[in-house]
C-alpha positions in Angstrom: 4.2 13.3 -25.7 2.3 15.1 -28.5 1.2 18.7 -27.9 -2.4 17.5 -28.2 -2.0 14.9 -25.4 -2.4 17.4 -22.6 -4.3 14.8 -20.5 -1.5 12.3 -20.9 -4.1 9.8 -22.1 -2.2 7.8 -24.7 -3.0 4.1 -24.8 -5.7 4.1 -22.1 -6.9 0.7 -21.1 -10.4 -0.6 -21.4 -10.2 -3.0 -18.4 -7.7 -4.7 -16.2 -6.3 -8.2 -15.5 -5.7 -10.4 -12.5 -2.7 -12.7 -13.0 -2.8 -11.8 -16.7 -6.4 -12.7 -17.3 -9.2 -10.2 -17.9 -12.4 -9.5 -19.8 -14.0 -6.7 -21.7 -17.4 -6.3 -23.2 -16.1 -7.5 -26.5 -13.9 -10.4 -25.1 -15.9 -12.3 -22.5 -14.4 -15.8 -23.0 -11.4 -16.1 -20.7 -12.1 -18.1 -17.6 -11.8 -16.1 -14.5 -8.6 -16.8 -12.4 -9.5 -19.1 -9.5 -7.8 -19.2 -6.1 -8.6 -22.4 -4.2 -8.7 -22.5 -0.4 -9.5 -25.0 2.3 -12.0 -24.1 5.0 -10.2 -23.3 8.3 -6.9 -22.4 6.7 -5.2 -19.0 6.6 -3.6 -17.7 3.4 -1.1 -15.0 2.5 -2.0 -13.2 -0.7 0.6 -11.0 -2.3 -1.2 -8.2 -4.2 0.8 -6.2 -6.7 -0.4 -3.3 -8.9 1.8 -3.8 -12.0 -0.1 -1.2 -13.9 1.6 1.6 -15.8 -1.4 3.9 -15.2 -4.4 2.7 -13.3 -5.2 2.4 -9.6 -7.0 -0.8 -8.5 -9.3 -1.4 -5.6 -9.1 -4.9 -4.1 -11.7 -6.8 -2.1 -12.7 -10.4 -1.4 -16.5 -10.7 -0.8 -17.3 -11.9 2.7 -13.6 -11.9 3.9 -11.4 -9.3 5.6 -7.8 -8.6 4.7 -5.1 -8.3 7.4 -2.3 -6.2 6.0 1.1 -7.4 7.2 3.5 -5.9 4.6 3.7 -2.9 2.2 6.3 -2.7 -0.6 8.5 -5.3 1.1 8.4 -3.7 4.6 6.7 -5.6 7.4 4.0 -3.8 9.3 2.0 -4.4 12.4 -1.1 -6.4 11.3 -4.0 -4.2 10.4 -7.4 -5.6 9.3 -9.5 -3.9 6.7 -12.2 -4.8 4.2 -10.4 -3.5 1.0 -7.3 -1.9 -0.4 -6.6 0.9 -2.9 -3.4 0.2 -4.7 -1.5 2.9 -6.6 0.7 1.8 -9.6 3.7 0.1 -8.3 2.4 -0.6 -4.8 2.5 -4.0 -3.2 0.8 -5.5 -0.2 0.7 -8.8 1.6 -2.5 -9.7 3.3 -3.7 -12.7 5.4 -7.1 -14.1 4.5 -8.9 -16.6 6.7 -11.0 -19.2 4.9 -13.7 -18.9 7.6 -16.9 -18.6 5.5 -19.3 -21.2 4.3 -18.0 -23.5 1.6 -18.9 -21.7 -1.6 -17.4 -19.5 -4.3 -16.8 -15.8 -3.6 -15.9 -12.8 -5.8 -12.5 -11.3 -5.8 -13.0 -7.8 -7.0 -10.4 -5.4 -8.4 -12.2 -2.5 -10.2 -9.9 0.0 -11.9 -9.6 3.7 -11.5 -7.3 6.4 -12.6 -6.7 10.1 -13.1 -9.1 10.5 -16.1 -9.4 13.5 -18.4 -12.7 15.3 -18.6 -14.4 14.4 -20.9 -12.9 10.9 -20.9 -11.9 9.5 -24.3 -14.1 6.8 -25.7 -11.5 4.1 -25.2 -11.0 4.8 -21.5 -12.1 2.2 -19.0 -15.2 1.0 -20.7 -15.0 -2.1 -18.7 -13.2 -0.8 -15.6 -15.6 -2.7 -13.2 -15.1 -6.0 -14.9 -11.9 -7.1 -13.2 -12.8 -10.1 -11.2 -11.5 -13.5 -10.0 -13.0 -16.3 -7.8 -12.1 -17.5 -4.3 -13.0 -21.1 -4.5 -13.5 -23.3 -1.4 -12.6 -27.0 -1.7 -16.0 -28.8 -1.8 -17.8 -26.0 -3.6 -19.1 -26.3 -7.2 -16.5 -25.6 -9.9 -18.3 -22.5 -11.0 -18.4 -18.7 -10.6 -20.4 -17.3 -7.8 -24.1 -17.2 -8.6 -24.4 -13.6 -7.3 -23.6 -10.4 -9.2 -20.2 -9.0 -8.3 -21.1 -6.6 -5.4 -20.1 -3.0 -5.1 -17.1 -2.2 -3.0 -18.0 -1.7 0.7 -16.5 -1.6 4.2 -13.3 0.0 5.5 -10.6 0.8 3.0 -7.0 0.8 4.1 -5.8 4.1 5.4 -2.1 4.2 4.7 -1.4 6.5 7.6 -2.5 3.8 10.1 0.2 1.4 9.0 3.0 1.0 11.6 6.3 -0.6 10.7 7.1 -3.8 12.7 10.7 -2.8 13.6 12.4 0.6 14.2 9.2 2.5 13.4 10.5 6.1 13.9 11.3 8.3 11.0 15.0 9.1 10.7 16.1 12.6 11.7 14.6 14.9 14.3 10.9 15.2 14.8 10.5 18.7 13.3 10.0 19.9 9.7 13.3 20.1 8.1 15.0 18.0 10.8 17.3 16.2 8.3 20.8 16.7 6.8 19.5 17.3 3.3 16.1 18.8 2.5 14.8 18.8 -1.0 11.6 20.6 -2.1 10.3 19.2 -5.3 7.4 20.9 -7.1 6.1 19.1 -10.2 3.9 20.4 -13.0 2.9 19.9 -16.6 4.2 22.1 -19.5 2.9 22.3 -23.0 5.1 24.2 -25.5 5.3 24.3 -29.3 6.9 20.8 -29.5 5.6 18.6 -26.8 3.5 18.1 -23.6 5.7 17.1 -20.8 6.3 17.0 -17.0 8.8 18.9 -15.0 10.2 18.9 -11.4 11.3 22.3 -10.2 10.9 23.5 -13.8 13.2 20.8 -15.3 12.0 17.9 -17.5 14.1 14.8 -16.8 15.6 13.3 -20.0 17.5 10.1 -19.6 21.2 10.7 -20.5 23.0 9.0 -23.3 25.7 7.9 -20.9 23.9 6.2 -17.8 24.3 8.0 -14.5 26.2 5.1 -13.0 28.8 5.1 -15.7 29.2 8.9 -15.3 29.9 8.4 -11.6 32.4 5.6 -12.4 34.1 8.1 -14.8 34.5 10.7 -12.0 31.2 12.6 -11.8 30.8 13.6 -8.1 29.0 17.0 -8.2 25.6 18.1 -9.5 27.4 20.3 -12.0 28.9 17.2 -13.6 25.5 16.2 -14.9 23.4 17.9 -17.6 20.6 20.1 -16.4 17.9 17.7 -17.8 19.4 14.8 -15.8 17.9 16.6 -12.7 20.5 15.0 -10.5 21.1 15.8 -6.8 24.0 14.7 -4.7 23.6 13.2 -1.2 26.3 11.9 1.1 26.5 8.6 2.8 24.8 8.6 6.1 22.7 11.7 5.3 19.1 11.8 6.6 17.2 13.0 3.5 13.8 14.8 3.6 11.9 15.2 0.4 8.8 17.5 0.2 6.8 16.9 -2.9 4.1 19.2 -4.1 1.8 19.0 -7.1 -1.6 17.6 -8.1 -2.8 14.5 -6.2 -2.6 10.8 -7.2 0.8 10.6 -8.8 2.5 7.5 -7.2 6.1 8.4 -6.5 8.5 5.5 -6.3 12.1 5.7 -5.0 14.7 3.2 -6.1 17.3 1.9 -3.7 15.5 2.7 -0.5 12.3 2.4 1.5 11.2 5.7 3.0 9.1 6.8 6.0 5.9 8.6 4.9 6.1 11.4 7.4 3.2 13.2 5.8 1.2 11.3 3.3 -2.0 11.6 1.3 -4.0 10.8 4.5 -3.5 11.4 8.2 -1.3 14.0 9.9 2.4 14.5 10.2 4.0 11.6 12.0 7.6 11.2 13.0 7.0 8.5 15.7 5.8 5.5 13.6 4.9 6.5 10.0 4.4 3.9 7.3 7.5 2.7 5.6 7.4 1.8 1.9 8.8 2.8 -1.5 5.7 4.0 -3.4 3.3 6.7 -2.1 0.9 9.1 -3.9 1.1 12.8 -4.1 -1.6 14.8 -2.4 -3.2 18.2 -2.2 -1.1 20.1 0.3 2.0 18.0 -0.5 3.7 15.0 1.0 6.9 14.5 3.0 9.1 11.4 3.0 12.4 10.6 4.7 15.2 8.0 4.4 18.8 7.4 5.5 21.4 7.4 2.7 22.9 4.0 3.5 23.0 2.5 0.0 25.5 4.2 -2.3 24.4 4.5 -5.9 22.3 6.5 -8.4 18.7 6.2 -7.4 15.8 7.6 -9.4 12.6 9.0 -7.8 9.8 9.0 -10.4 6.1 8.9 -11.0 5.1 5.3 -11.5 2.6 6.3 -14.2 4.9 5.3 -17.0 3.7 7.9 -19.5 4.6 10.6 -17.0 8.1 9.1 -16.3 8.6 9.0 -20.0 7.5 12.6 -20.2 10.0 13.8 -17.6 8.5 13.4 -14.1 11.6 12.2 -12.3 14.8 13.2 -10.5 17.9 11.3 -9.6 19.8 11.1 -6.3 23.4 10.3 -6.7 24.2 8.9 -3.3 27.8 8.9 -2.1 29.3 9.0 -5.6 32.9 8.7 -4.3 32.0 5.5 -2.6 30.4 4.1 -5.8 33.6 4.7 -7.7 36.1 3.4 -5.0 36.1 1.6 -1.7 34.1 -1.2 -0.1 30.8 -0.1 -1.7 32.2 0.5 -5.1 30.9 -1.0 -8.4 33.5 -3.0 -10.3 32.3 -3.6 -13.8 33.3 -7.0 -15.3 33.6 -8.1 -18.9 29.8 -8.7 -19.2 29.3 -4.9 -19.1 31.1 -4.7 -22.4 28.4 -6.8 -24.0 25.6 -4.4 -23.0 26.1 -1.7 -25.6 26.2 -4.1 -28.6 23.1 -5.8 -27.3 21.3 -2.4 -26.9 22.5 -1.0 -30.3 21.2 -4.1 -32.0 17.7 -3.4 -30.8 15.1 -1.9 -33.2 14.9 1.9 -32.8 11.4 1.7 -31.3 12.7 -0.7 -28.6 15.7 1.5 -27.5 
């Protein structure tokens, strides 16, 4: 990013969308998305924050949300009034159509880590992210009320309990794992750019993908360039990662779900911590754990795309010997040979 972009505020949104539809103060025409329900029925809503930057609150007026899944992991049902979703986070909730036949607001106001002062293009219509819960038999119209302010109990991630095998891997003490990584992230502005680092290193995507390097014999951290920020873990390792830095950076791990041993809320929990693959950083740091049972190169990165692009990532090369040979190995077929010509044919700005 440019040296003047110290707030990482490129391309900030004015508002948000629900299922691809949204409004701003200058574009008020699109019809609100409508979700039709029948009185007396129960419905599963899958709620996904597909944003590259913003957090979204989520609430359905007059209805509670029973959370049953987070990031693909089933959890013991937990009933709340509203959710706060970080970029990349997903939830499944059960909604009971148990109110009077009518139309109700579905609210998803937007929030984010804003610079101070905020630029003029930032979130001018952040509160105008709405849809309609429509009961069969109600008028085909928006609710007659003004969209209400958020209220009631917001989901506390620390209260989520996995439905199966809830304990965190390893022993129930700090550092009770085979591999422990302490990752401190920060911003750096030098004479050429504003970027992010982890342990003082800006991640720069390699010219030769990590997987291809492993298939070509890379097995040690020294086989990768410094800016690839790559760590080696062995098959079967219990891995503990302690992440420190400013709050509200949603960290996403590819290839694994992890136990949130110490998250943005609650206390340290080894017995039955939430299990998911995206969780935000927090003042005082967070701790996650997983078992290395899926050989491959897996990136851990901030799910704010601007920050990933600016270097806020590391890679875990898991069991590289097993990736190159054996039952878990990757065996490239002829279609792999087509990838480079396809990529090279792209316009420079798309590469």
